[in-house]
matplotlib code that plots the C-alpha trace (Angstrom):
import matplotlib.pyplot as plt

x = [4.1, 6.5, 7.0, 10.0, 7.6, 6.8, 3.9, 5.6, 3.2, 4.9, 5.1, 1.5, 0.4, 1.9, 0.3, -3.2, -3.6, -4.5, -6.8, -8.7, -8.9, -10.3, -13.0, -14.0, -14.1, -16.1, -18.7, -19.1, -19.5, -22.1, -23.9, -24.0, -25.3, -27.7, -29.5, -27.2, -27.0, -30.8, -31.1, -28.6, -30.7, -33.8, -31.9, -30.4, -27.6, -23.9, -23.8, -26.0, -24.8, -21.2, -19.6, -22.2, -21.3, -17.6, -18.1, -21.1, -19.5, -19.3, -22.1, -24.7, -24.1, -26.5, -24.6, -21.7, -19.4, -16.3, -14.1, -12.4, -9.0, -10.6, -12.3, -9.1, -7.3, -10.0, -9.8, -6.0, -5.4, -8.2, -8.3, -9.3, -11.5, -13.3, -13.9, -15.3, -17.8, -18.8, -19.5, -21.5, -23.6, -24.4, -25.4, -27.6, -29.4, -29.9, -28.0, -25.3, -24.9, -21.6, -20.9, -19.0, -15.8, -16.1, -17.2, -19.9, -22.9, -25.8, -29.1, -32.3, -32.6, -28.9, -29.4, -32.4, -30.3, -27.6, -30.0, -31.3, -27.7, -26.9, -29.9, -28.7, -25.3, -26.8, -28.7, -25.9, -23.3, -25.6, -26.1, -22.5, -21.1, -23.8, -22.5, -19.6, -21.6, -19.2, -16.2, -17.8, -18.5, -14.9, -13.6, -15.9, -14.7, -11.1, -11.5, -13.2, -10.1, -7.9, -9.9, -10.0, -6.2, -5.7, -8.0, -5.9, -2.7, -4.3, -5.2, -1.6, -0.1, 3.3, 2.0, 2.4, -1.2, 0.0, -1.8, 0.8, 0.2, -3.5, -5.3, -6.3, -8.6, -8.9, -10.2, -12.6, -14.4, -13.7, -15.0, -17.5, -21.1, -22.6, -26.3, -28.1, -28.9, -26.2, -25.4, -21.9, -21.6, -22.1, -19.8, -17.1, -17.5, -17.2, -14.4, -12.4, -13.1, -11.7, -8.6, -8.1, -8.0, -5.6, -3.2, -3.9, -2.8, 0.4, 1.2, 0.6, 3.0, 5.6, 5.6, 5.4, 8.5, 10.3, 9.5, 6.6, 3.2, 0.0, 0.7, 4.4, 3.7, 1.1, 3.7, 6.5, 7.5, 8.4, 11.9, 14.0, 12.4, 8.8, 9.8, 11.3, 8.1, 6.0, 8.2, 7.8, 4.1, 4.0, 6.0, 3.6, 0.5, 1.6, 0.6, -3.0, -1.9, 0.3, -2.9, -3.3, -1.0, 0.7, -1.8, -4.7, -3.1, -2.9, -6.6, -7.6, -5.7, -7.1, -10.7, -10.6, -9.0, -11.7, -14.6, -16.1, -16.0]
y = [4.8, 3.0, 2.8, 5.0, 7.9, 8.1, 5.7, 2.7, 1.2, 2.5, 6.0, 5.8, 4.8, 8.0, 10.1, 8.6, 8.6, 12.3, 12.2, 9.2, 11.1, 14.2, 12.4, 10.1, 12.8, 15.1, 12.4, 11.5, 15.1, 15.5, 12.5, 14.2, 17.4, 15.5, 13.5, 11.2, 13.5, 13.7, 9.9, 9.4, 11.5, 9.4, 6.4, 8.1, 10.3, 9.5, 7.7, 5.1, 5.1, 6.3, 2.9, 1.6, 4.3, 3.4, -0.3, -0.1, -2.0, -5.2, -4.8, -4.0, -7.4, -10.1, -11.9, -9.5, -9.3, -7.3, -9.1, -7.6, -7.4, -5.7, -3.1, -2.5, -1.9, 0.5, 2.5, 2.1, 5.8, 6.2, 5.6, 2.0, 3.0, 5.5, 2.9, 0.5, 3.1, 3.8, 0.1, 0.1, 3.0, 1.3, -1.8, 0.3, 1.7, -1.9, -1.0, -3.7, -7.1, -8.1, -11.9, -13.7, -13.5, -9.7, -9.7, -7.1, -7.6, -5.3, -5.8, -5.7, -2.0, -1.4, -3.1, -0.9, 2.2, 0.9, 0.2, 3.8, 5.1, 3.3, 5.0, 8.4, 7.8, 6.7, 9.9, 12.3, 10.7, 10.9, 14.6, 15.3, 13.6, 14.5, 14.8, 12.4, 9.1, 7.5, 8.5, 7.2, 3.9, 3.6, 4.5, 2.0, -0.8, 0.0, 0.4, -3.0, -4.5, -2.8, -4.0, -7.6, -7.4, -6.2, -9.0, -11.6, -10.3, -10.3, -13.9, -14.9, -16.2, -14.9, -11.3, -8.8, -7.5, -4.1, -4.3, -2.7, -5.5, -5.2, -6.9, -5.5, -2.5, -3.3, -6.8, -5.5, -3.4, -5.4, -6.8, -4.0, -5.2, -4.4, -5.1, -5.8, -2.6, -0.6, 2.5, 3.1, 6.1, 3.9, 1.2, 3.8, 5.5, 2.2, 0.8, 4.0, 3.8, 0.2, 1.4, 4.1, 1.4, -0.6, 2.3, 2.9, -0.7, -0.2, 3.0, 1.2, -1.6, 0.9, 2.8, -0.4, -1.7, 1.6, 1.0, 3.4, 3.1, 4.8, 7.6, 8.1, 8.2, 10.9, 13.1, 12.4, 15.6, 15.9, 14.9, 12.0, 9.4, 10.4, 10.6, 7.1, 5.8, 7.4, 5.8, 2.5, 3.1, 3.7, 0.4, -1.6, 0.1, -0.5, -4.1, -3.6, -0.9, -3.5, -4.9, -1.7, -0.9, 2.5, 3.9, 2.6, 4.2, 7.5, 7.2, 6.3, 9.3, 11.7, 10.5, 10.7, 14.1, 15.3, 14.5, 17.5, 17.8]
z = [-23.5, -21.2, -17.5, -18.0, -18.8, -15.1, -14.9, -13.2, -10.8, -7.6, -9.1, -10.2, -6.7, -5.5, -8.2, -8.0, -4.2, -3.7, -6.7, -5.3, -2.0, -3.6, -5.6, -2.7, -0.1, -2.4, -3.1, 0.6, 1.5, -1.3, 0.3, 3.7, 2.2, -0.1, 2.4, 4.3, 7.4, 7.5, 7.0, 9.9, 12.2, 11.5, 12.8, 15.9, 14.5, 14.1, 17.5, 15.9, 12.3, 12.1, 12.1, 9.7, 7.2, 7.5, 7.2, 4.8, 2.0, 4.1, 6.6, 3.9, 2.4, 3.5, 6.3, 6.0, 8.9, 10.0, 12.5, 15.5, 13.7, 10.7, 12.9, 14.8, 11.4, 10.2, 13.4, 14.0, 14.6, 17.2, 20.9, 21.5, 24.5, 22.4, 19.7, 22.2, 23.4, 19.8, 19.2, 22.5, 21.3, 18.0, 20.0, 22.2, 19.2, 17.8, 14.6, 14.9, 16.6, 18.2, 18.1, 20.9, 18.8, 18.5, 14.9, 13.9, 11.7, 10.9, 12.5, 10.5, 11.4, 10.5, 7.1, 6.4, 7.1, 4.8, 2.0, 2.2, 2.4, -0.9, -2.5, -1.3, -2.7, -6.0, -6.2, -5.2, -7.4, -10.3, -9.7, -8.8, -11.9, -14.3, -17.8, -17.0, -17.3, -19.8, -17.7, -14.5, -16.1, -17.4, -13.9, -12.2, -14.4, -13.9, -10.2, -10.1, -11.7, -9.1, -6.2, -7.6, -8.0, -4.5, -3.1, -5.0, -3.4, 0.0, -0.4, -1.2, 2.1, 1.0, 0.5, 3.3, 3.9, 4.9, 8.2, 10.4, 12.9, 13.4, 10.6, 7.2, 6.9, 3.2, 3.7, 6.4, 3.7, 0.5, -1.7, -1.6, -1.5, -4.9, -5.0, -8.2, -10.0, -8.2, -10.3, -11.8, -9.3, -6.3, -7.7, -8.3, -4.9, -2.9, -5.0, -4.5, -0.8, -0.8, -2.6, 0.0, 2.7, 0.6, 0.6, 4.3, 5.0, 2.9, 4.9, 8.2, 7.1, 6.1, 9.3, 11.4, 9.5, 10.4, 14.1, 14.5, 16.2, 15.3, 17.8, 16.8, 13.0, 13.5, 15.3, 12.9, 11.2, 7.5, 6.8, 5.5, 7.6, 6.7, 3.0, 3.2, 4.7, 2.0, -0.7, 1.0, 1.1, -2.6, -3.2, -1.0, -2.5, -6.1, -6.6, -7.9, -10.4, -12.2, -13.8, -15.8, -18.7, -18.6, -21.1, -18.9, -15.8, -17.7, -18.7, -15.2, -13.8, -16.4, -16.0, -12.2, -12.3, -14.6, -12.2, -10.5, -6.7]

ax = plt.figure().add_subplot(projection="3d")
ax.plot(x, y, z, "-o")
ax.set_aspect("equal")
plt.show()
């Protein structure tokens, strides 16, 4: 199969994005239904844990940090004052520590929450994707290649990080923390989450290049300008998918589409 069959990297980036979204969102919802919401309540509720869940793949790592620019990128569509209050609440619950430079780290209590959250995600993905073990393993391996490729491009000083002017959401959460013994389901879930942020950065770079802000792009109606931004997003998001051959892209798409949820 050749790229002319419709699996060129930029076209594949457009095809795979909604499939990644579906699988990731379904697994995270299964986590909430399967124990994550109850776990959160034991630690103080979403006011104490919401940011930890979002930033889990870096803050769960020993010594893992998310700097101020990374946090701003992850929350680029939210009101900054609301985000500051959210951080303050996490500080009040002693779940995170904020360094003098604004970087966030998990406290001992926050790290304990994240260790339990990883276990919940291991259990729910095993149940959600039961009967698809070989497929999940293939997907986790391929997603690992994609995240590694995206990290390589991010480290290239000549590469546009896709930050939209506020830092990189992708590098705030990647490489995902993968403790020894992490299940294929957890690896896949967190690698897909990182890839979603990679595309989010590509989208932010595309709308910023077109002169938009977070507020204006949200209000932009469908039409030629939005379609042009989406095409530019696909181009910017395509880089990692170049590491897969067209047949591998097709297998990745088919395997992901076959997962329940």
